C-alpha angles and dihedrals in degrees: 000000000000127000139162094235133019117196123197106206126031105204125103099315097033097043093045090050090049091051094049096044093047089051088055089058098257121141103245129193120182134178135189128189092218131073125277108270091003120155129247140178108287145155089220095200116125120202126214096273093054093047090050091053095048089050093050092048091053098242102103093088090059089051090052093044087059089067098258105163118234114243113221102169139036115205123198116200112198103183104297095347122090125197115191120199120196116225105225118218113248123199104311094342115106098192141298131317138209107201123186112250089245085065108039097039091048092048093051093045092050092049090048089052092049088052090055105267120142110225125182126188131202086036126120141196118253103177144329124259117227136191121238086265092057098252113143107245105166149329145265112222139179127209129213092277092054093251112149128214139157132232124197123211143160091236132026115198123201109215091154103120140249093324093044116183090203090055091050094048094051091040093236106190126221109237100178130028138180127231106225140053134185131211120222138193120193143163140173123264132197119211107036117103119205125182095216145326113334121194120187129196139181127157109295096002141070137182140175147193119216120183110220141159130324092027092291131135122214106219117189137184121204136189137163112293095250091056092045091061093048095043093052090062087071093054133280099257093043090051091047095051093044091055093046090051091052095045105037124000090190092055089046089053090051091055091047090057095043138077121248106219101183137036122273115266128197141196114198093204138254129219110246122250149171117225131196098268108193141040142144102332099343143081138177128225137183118359090349091071104023130017134174134181113284095226091099092049096228102125101104092045089050090051094052094048092048091049093053093046091049092047090056090050093046092051089056092041099197127126089240090056091053091048089051089050090059094043092050092047091051091048092052092045106033105089091034089054093052094046092048090051090055092048090049091053091069086210092129141095118225094263091053089047091055089055090051090050092050087053090051091049092054091049092051091051089054090046093052091052091048093050092048087059096054111123116247114231116258 
């Protein structure tokens, strides 16, 4: 099989890249080792820039049609103080959204397929194919029945997450790293009704409530990575409830009165990084190329921005365009990365944390302006 682009990974970053590249007329082939519309660990929360992109791509209506509630406020709880921020409507966008990954990933995959992309699930990368000169020119893959095949392409994109196989195979180096990581435990609860995003903070602990699909609320508890590992020895639920009790007694009370409808899930934490994200015949997108701590809930928005920047570079196809992709991504992400790392340190008092959040707010405003100026494909 021969394509213009092969994408390894078909979740937010990979499916969005497949959609945008297929709409530009490229022959796109994508694989994912997981199941179609399968779930994964996620913060769910979309920020303004990500919602703008989904609207512009014509897929936001499908997100809404899946019953994803509109978010019209974001409330920050600093100890006993609450600061509520109204999410102002913009053009035809009512507010923000926090779709389950079973929703947003499926919507993006379906849109990519409608645009002409070929996407296979339960299929994994075995190795990269290279020319005699060392340029990546395709992949060897294996399906769920252990049948191997190879696909050639002008460009192979790794959208396969923090521990990217593509990044390992091309020896993509990290050139910038953070210093801190947080661990998080979360589950989904039926019963509580929240009017928007709610973020809770007290020294050494954090928690949040994120309304999502099916009338459920994702409620998480987060601590520094070192404490996460020690706390888990006492049991996941016990650690979860202890952190909620320390961070937000009202949120802990909501959990006590609600029904947990799914198992607890955890993420032990990963220090953020930037990787070299392009080379001869290859590129990285999403968490494969750039990752920051999930405590600021910006991962899906990052993935969508990266995908659009990379699609612009891939349509051009020159080394200069890929270099500009990495430069632009780092410009969008740089300050946000540093501030997130500071938040993830938990080395703040509540006054300092408010200042960090104000800095994040300013960066997200700049980000939304930048995304609004992205050129639409012809």
